Every structure is written in C-alpha cells, then in structure tokens.
C-alpha positions as CSV (number, residue, x, y, z in Angstrom):
1,M,1.4,-40.3,43.1
2,P,-2.3,-39.3,42.8
3,Y,-4.5,-42.2,41.3
4,V,-8.3,-42.8,40.6
5,D,-10.3,-44.8,43.1
6,R,-13.0,-46.9,42.8
7,Q,-15.6,-43.8,43.1
8,N,-13.6,-41.9,40.3
9,R,-12.0,-39.6,42.7
10,I,-8.4,-38.5,42.5
11,C,-6.6,-39.4,45.9
12,G,-3.3,-39.4,47.3
13,F,-1.1,-38.4,50.3
14,L,0.5,-34.7,50.5
15,D,1.9,-32.5,53.5
16,I,-0.2,-29.5,54.2
17,E,0.8,-26.3,56.0
18,E,-2.9,-26.3,58.1
19,N,-1.8,-23.4,60.0
20,E,-0.8,-20.4,57.6
21,N,2.7,-19.2,57.9
22,S,3.4,-21.9,60.5
23,G,6.2,-23.7,58.6
24,K,4.9,-27.0,60.2
25,F,3.7,-29.5,57.2
26,L,1.4,-32.3,58.4
27,R,0.9,-35.9,56.1
28,R,-2.7,-36.0,55.3
29,Y,-4.8,-37.8,52.7
30,F,-6.4,-36.0,49.8
31,I,-9.4,-36.5,48.0
32,L,-10.5,-34.4,44.8
33,D,-14.1,-34.8,44.0
34,T,-15.2,-33.1,41.0
35,R,-18.7,-34.3,41.3
36,E,-19.1,-32.8,44.8
37,D,-17.0,-29.7,44.1
38,S,-14.4,-30.3,46.9
39,F,-11.2,-31.1,48.0
40,V,-11.0,-32.6,51.2
41,W,-8.2,-34.2,53.4
42,Y,-8.4,-36.9,56.2
43,M,-5.7,-38.2,58.8
44,D,-5.5,-41.3,56.8
45,N,-7.3,-43.1,53.9
46,P,-11.0,-43.0,55.4
47,Q,-10.9,-47.0,54.4
48,N,-8.2,-47.0,57.3
49,L,-10.0,-45.0,59.8
50,P,-12.7,-45.8,62.5
51,S,-16.2,-45.6,61.1
52,G,-17.5,-42.2,61.3
53,S,-14.2,-40.4,61.3
54,S,-14.4,-37.1,60.2
55,R,-12.1,-35.0,57.7
56,V,-9.5,-32.8,58.6
57,G,-10.3,-29.8,56.2
58,A,-12.4,-29.0,53.1
59,I,-12.2,-26.5,50.2
60,K,-14.7,-26.1,47.6
61,L,-13.3,-26.1,44.1
62,T,-15.1,-22.9,43.0
63,Y,-13.3,-21.0,45.9
64,I,-9.6,-21.9,44.5
65,S,-8.2,-19.6,41.8
66,K,-5.1,-20.9,41.1
67,V,-2.6,-23.7,41.7
68,S,1.3,-23.5,41.2
69,D,4.6,-24.5,41.7
70,A,5.9,-22.8,45.2
71,T,9.5,-23.9,45.4
72,K,10.8,-20.4,45.2
73,L,8.2,-19.2,47.6
74,R,9.0,-21.8,50.0
75,P,12.9,-23.1,49.1
76,K,13.1,-24.8,52.4
77,A,9.9,-27.0,51.6
78,E,11.0,-29.3,49.0
79,F,8.4,-30.2,46.1
80,C,6.0,-27.5,47.4
81,F,3.1,-26.0,45.6
82,V,0.5,-23.4,46.7
83,M,-3.3,-23.1,46.1
84,N,-4.7,-19.6,46.2
85,A,-8.4,-19.6,47.7
86,G,-9.3,-16.0,48.2
87,M,-6.9,-14.3,50.5
88,R,-5.4,-17.6,51.8
89,K,-2.9,-19.7,50.4
90,Y,-2.5,-23.1,51.3
91,F,1.1,-24.7,51.0
92,L,1.5,-28.3,50.2
93,Q,4.4,-30.7,49.7
94,A,4.3,-33.3,47.1
95,N,6.2,-36.7,47.3
96,D,8.7,-35.8,44.6
97,Q,8.8,-33.7,41.4
98,Q,6.6,-35.8,39.2
99,D,3.9,-36.1,42.0
100,L,3.9,-32.1,42.3
101,V,3.5,-31.7,38.4
102,E,0.7,-34.5,38.4
103,W,-1.0,-32.8,41.5
104,V,-0.8,-29.3,40.0
105,N,-2.2,-30.3,36.5
106,V,-5.2,-32.2,38.0
107,L,-6.2,-29.3,40.4
108,N,-6.1,-27.1,37.5
109,K,-7.8,-29.0,35.3
110,A,-10.5,-29.6,38.0
111,I,-11.2,-25.8,38.9
112,K,-11.4,-25.0,35.1
113,I,-14.0,-27.2,34.4
114,T,-16.0,-26.5,37.6
115,V,-19.1,-23.9,36.8
116,P,-22.2,-22.9,38.8
117,K,-25.2,-25.3,38.0
118,Q,-28.5,-23.8,37.2
119,S,-29.8,-26.0,40.2
120,D,-27.4,-24.1,42.5
121,S,-28.7,-20.8,41.7
122,Q,-31.0,-20.7,44.8
123,P,-29.3,-19.1,47.7
124,H,-28.6,-21.2,50.6
125,S,-26.7,-20.7,53.9
126,D,-23.8,-22.5,55.1
127,N,-25.7,-23.7,58.4
128,A,-28.4,-25.2,55.9
129,S,-25.7,-27.2,54.1
130,R,-24.2,-28.5,57.1
131,Q,-27.3,-29.7,58.6
132,G,-27.9,-31.7,55.5
133,E,-24.7,-33.5,56.3
134,C,-25.7,-34.5,59.8
135,G,-24.7,-37.8,61.2
136,K,-22.4,-38.3,58.1
137,K,-19.5,-35.7,58.6
138,Q,-19.7,-35.6,62.4
139,V,-17.8,-32.2,62.8
140,S,-18.5,-28.5,62.8
141,Y,-17.2,-25.9,60.5
142,R,-16.4,-22.2,61.0
143,T,-17.0,-19.8,58.0
144,D,-14.9,-16.8,57.6
145,I,-15.4,-14.2,54.9
146,V,-12.2,-13.1,53.5
147,G,-12.0,-10.8,50.7
148,G,-15.5,-11.7,50.0
149,V,-14.6,-15.4,49.6
150,P,-16.0,-17.8,52.3
151,I,-13.6,-20.1,53.5
152,I,-14.7,-23.1,55.4
153,T,-12.3,-24.5,58.1
154,P,-12.9,-27.1,60.9
155,T,-13.0,-26.2,64.7
156,Q,-9.9,-27.6,66.6
157,K,-11.3,-28.5,69.9
158,E,-13.5,-31.4,70.5
159,E,-16.8,-31.4,68.9
160,V,-20.2,-33.1,69.4
161,N,-22.5,-33.4,66.5
162,E,-26.2,-33.1,66.1
163,C,-27.0,-36.6,66.8
164,G,-24.9,-36.5,70.2
165,E,-22.0,-38.5,69.3
166,S,-18.6,-37.2,70.7
167,I,-15.6,-36.9,68.4
168,D,-12.3,-37.4,70.0
169,R,-9.7,-35.5,67.9
170,N,-6.7,-36.6,70.1
171,N,-7.3,-40.2,68.9
172,L,-7.5,-39.1,65.4
173,K,-4.2,-37.1,65.9
174,R,-2.3,-40.3,67.4
175,S,-2.7,-41.9,64.2
176,Q,-0.4,-39.4,62.5
177,S,2.6,-41.1,63.8
178,H,1.8,-44.0,61.8
179,L,1.7,-42.2,58.5
180,P,4.4,-42.5,56.0
181,Y,6.7,-39.3,55.8
182,F,8.9,-39.1,52.9
183,T,12.0,-37.8,54.4
184,P,14.8,-40.0,53.6
185,K,16.9,-41.4,56.7
186,P,20.4,-42.6,55.9
187,S,20.8,-46.2,56.0
188,S,23.6,-47.9,57.8
189,D,23.3,-51.0,55.8
190,S,23.2,-51.6,51.9
191,A,21.2,-54.8,52.4
192,V,17.9,-52.8,52.7
193,I,16.2,-52.7,49.4
194,K,13.0,-50.9,50.1
195,A,10.9,-49.5,53.1
196,G,7.7,-47.7,53.7
197,Y,4.2,-47.9,54.9
198,C,1.4,-50.1,53.8
199,V,-2.0,-51.3,55.0
200,K,-2.3,-55.0,55.7
201,Q,-5.0,-57.4,56.7
202,G,-4.9,-59.3,59.9
203,A,-4.9,-62.9,60.2
204,V,-7.8,-63.4,62.8
205,M,-9.8,-60.3,63.1
206,K,-9.5,-59.5,59.3
207,N,-9.0,-55.7,60.0
208,W,-6.9,-53.3,58.1
209,K,-3.8,-51.8,60.2
210,R,-1.1,-49.4,58.6
211,R,2.5,-51.1,59.2
212,Y,5.9,-50.2,58.2
213,F,7.2,-52.9,55.8
214,Q,11.1,-53.3,55.2
215,L,12.7,-55.6,52.7
216,D,16.3,-56.9,52.6
217,E,17.9,-59.6,50.7
218,N,16.4,-62.3,52.7
219,T,13.2,-61.1,54.5
220,I,10.5,-58.8,54.2
221,G,8.8,-57.6,57.8
222,Y,6.7,-55.2,59.2
223,F,6.8,-53.1,62.3
224,K,4.2,-51.2,64.0
225,S,5.8,-48.2,62.9
226,E,9.1,-47.0,61.8
227,L,9.9,-46.1,65.3
228,E,9.8,-49.7,66.5
229,K,12.9,-51.5,67.1
230,E,11.5,-55.2,66.8
231,P,9.3,-56.3,64.2
232,L,5.8,-57.7,64.5
233,R,6.4,-60.3,61.8
234,V,9.5,-61.6,59.5
235,I,8.6,-63.8,56.4
236,P,11.8,-65.3,54.8
237,L,11.9,-64.8,51.1
238,K,12.3,-68.7,50.7
239,E,9.1,-69.3,52.1
240,V,7.3,-66.9,49.6
241,H,5.8,-68.5,46.5
242,K,4.7,-65.5,44.4
243,V,4.1,-61.6,45.0
244,Q,1.3,-60.4,42.6
245,E,-1.7,-58.1,42.2
246,C,-4.5,-59.2,44.4
247,K,-7.2,-60.9,42.1
248,Q,-9.8,-60.5,45.1
249,S,-9.6,-56.5,45.3
250,D,-13.0,-56.0,43.8
251,I,-14.2,-58.3,46.5
252,M,-12.4,-56.8,49.3
253,M,-13.2,-53.3,48.1
254,R,-9.6,-52.1,48.3
255,D,-7.6,-50.0,45.8
256,N,-3.7,-50.6,45.3
257,L,-4.1,-54.3,46.9
258,F,-1.5,-57.0,46.3
259,E,-0.6,-60.5,47.9
260,I,2.3,-62.2,49.3
261,V,1.7,-66.0,49.0
262,T,3.5,-68.4,51.6
263,S,3.0,-72.2,52.1
264,S,1.0,-71.2,55.5
265,R,-0.7,-67.9,54.8
266,T,-1.4,-65.3,52.1
267,F,-0.6,-61.8,53.3
268,Y,-2.9,-59.1,51.8
269,V,-1.0,-55.6,51.4
270,Q,-2.5,-52.3,50.3
271,A,-0.3,-49.7,48.9
272,D,-0.7,-46.1,49.0
273,S,-1.0,-45.8,45.1
274,P,-0.9,-47.8,42.0
275,E,2.8,-47.0,41.4
276,E,3.9,-48.2,45.1
277,M,1.7,-51.4,44.6
278,H,3.7,-52.2,41.6
279,S,7.1,-51.0,43.1
280,W,6.5,-53.5,46.0
281,I,5.9,-56.5,43.7
282,K,9.0,-55.6,41.5
283,A,10.9,-55.3,44.7
284,V,10.2,-58.3,46.5
285,S,10.2,-60.5,43.2
286,G,13.3,-59.1,42.2
287,A,14.7,-59.9,45.9
288,I,13.5,-63.5,45.5
289,V,15.2,-64.1,41.9
290,A,18.5,-62.4,43.3
291,Q,18.3,-64.9,46.2
292,R,17.5,-68.1,44.6
293,G,19.6,-67.4,41.3
294,P,23.1,-68.9,40.7
295,G,24.8,-66.6,42.7
296,R,24.1,-63.8,45.4
297,S,26.6,-61.3,44.0
298,A,26.5,-57.6,44.5
299,S,25.4,-57.2,40.9
300,S,22.4,-59.3,41.5
301,M,21.5,-57.1,44.6
302,R,21.6,-54.1,42.6
303,Q,19.4,-55.2,39.8
304,A,16.9,-56.2,42.5
305,R,16.9,-52.5,43.9
306,R,16.7,-51.2,40.5
307,L,13.3,-52.7,40.3
308,S,12.0,-50.5,43.0
309,N,12.2,-47.0,43.9
310,P,13.4,-47.3,47.4
311,C,13.0,-44.7,49.9
312,I,14.9,-45.9,52.6
313,Q,14.0,-44.5,56.0
314,R,15.8,-47.0,58.3
315,Y,17.2,-50.2,59.0
316,T,16.7,-52.4,62.1
317,S,18.4,-56.0,62.3
318,R,16.1,-58.6,63.1
319,T,17.1,-61.8,64.8
320,G,14.9,-64.7,66.5
321,E,11.5,-65.5,66.2
322,C,8.9,-63.1,65.9
323,S,5.4,-62.5,67.1
324,T,2.6,-63.1,64.4
325,E,0.0,-60.4,64.0
C-alpha cells in the first residue's frame, strides 16, 4: 500500500511496463513528490541502494492527464492501472485491488492540485534543468516531444555524469532479483504462516540488506532471496521475547521499522509499508501465542494465520545449524 514517508512523500512498490506494449512488468519503488512536481521510480527503496544510485524513470505531474483502472485494457495483468502522459500510456500493476484504488486516487489528486507557479513562468530548457542537478542524479535523460508534450526518459546504456563518475546499470539491475514479487506460489506445507521480503540490519557492519523472510509455527528465518534453499539464519520462536514497532525508528531514520527481541540479540527489520509492518508483528506474535498456548491445535494455527495477510511464495524445510549474518 502507498504510505507517507518522513519527507511527506507518498511511496510504495509497483510493477511497471517500462517498455511500451512489451507486456513485461518490472518491480520498482515509486515516490510521488507533489512539492517537486514529480513521480519517480527506483530499482528499490533509495535507503537500500548504494549512495548516489540513480532513479530509473521520472514523469512530471503536469504531464499526466489522467490515471484510471486498466483491468479491461490489460485483462492478463492483474490489478492494472494506466497513466496517460501525452501520447504515451504507462501501465502499472498494484499489489491488490485496494492498493490499485489508493494509487489511482492519490495520483489523480496530485495532478489536480498541480498548477504552474508564477516563478516557473520564465522559459528554461531541459538541459538547464538537468545541469542544475549535476552530481545528485548521476544520470542523463532523453527528451522526446510527443504530441506537443515533452516526455523525459533515462538512457538505457551506461552513463558518465558531469562529475566524471561512471554508473554501472548492470549492478543496479542485479538487485532486481531480490525485490518482492507478489505472484503467489503454491505452498506444499500448510505450516508456513507468512513469507515475503523485508530489509534487515546486519549484526556487525550495521548495513541494511533485503532478505526473504519466512515464518512457520516454530521459527522465523531469512534467506538471501526467495530462490535460495538454505536460510542465512533461523530464529526459534521460543527464544523470541517480543515483537513490536521499533521505538528507535526516528534515530535510525527508517520508516516501517519493527524489532524482534531475543535473549541474545535484537533484530531490526524494515517492511515495505506500514500495513506490512503491522502484518508481520501480528503474524509473529500470533505464532508465538499459538506455540506457547495450552495446545498446538489446527484451530490455534489458523488463528495465527488470520492475524496476517500471508502471501506464501514458497516453503523450504530447515534443518541443522544455520550461519549467522
């Protein structure tokens, strides 16, 4: 679901058809910034990307004429909506129907309140605008005039910015495999309660990395990606004292942050949205209650599952000791 970050921008993950009529949707992190009159997208949340990573695409809000449901236009693309910008149509996929409705509403609201300011009345070229962003964006753009409307798109090859720094787009694209895809995968074991991507803080270097988390009735573990068979670490639920929203989120400057407190360590985990954060907290807490209650019946496990909105993508059995991260 879209949420408001600390800079009062509306953010969240969506899938976008970057190449028109290709039918191929890619997972991207979007930021709607009405103060900057822009709708931009990145490979991942910029907080989790290397410093100086460039955005993948951008559209000025003044170029967007309408945003609407496109499920009839693209019946094979579930929860699809379209942005009309000049002669170009941008098709995007939301995570569910509610997510679709909220994105359509916030985008339409943003383009309605966007009007030219008097300070912007003086003509200026796109080149001048990009020169003012030297060193910050680290990417060049191509401007096409389509139907009298300028459309700004980034070039696809490796670029060198005005400060002489090279940008390797292949390195950024490799991170795409670690992004969450909301295509459900059938689970072969009903013991899996919840699974999905979050970002966690490392124990030693204190850096943040995206990991695939998986919760079952006895443990919560995380993998390097959903394709890995062996977890990086498994945390037995019997060792978890509490799971709660992190009180140090302001200090860490992280949105949607929660903590898993054990006797040996506190794990700091960042979800992609406030809804996901609360869903994880409820799911883990429910599993702990079911495990430590008077019985471990099927009804108690169903109750734990109802506390979350599980998107079970896969199940991997976990045995033996696991390496720490």
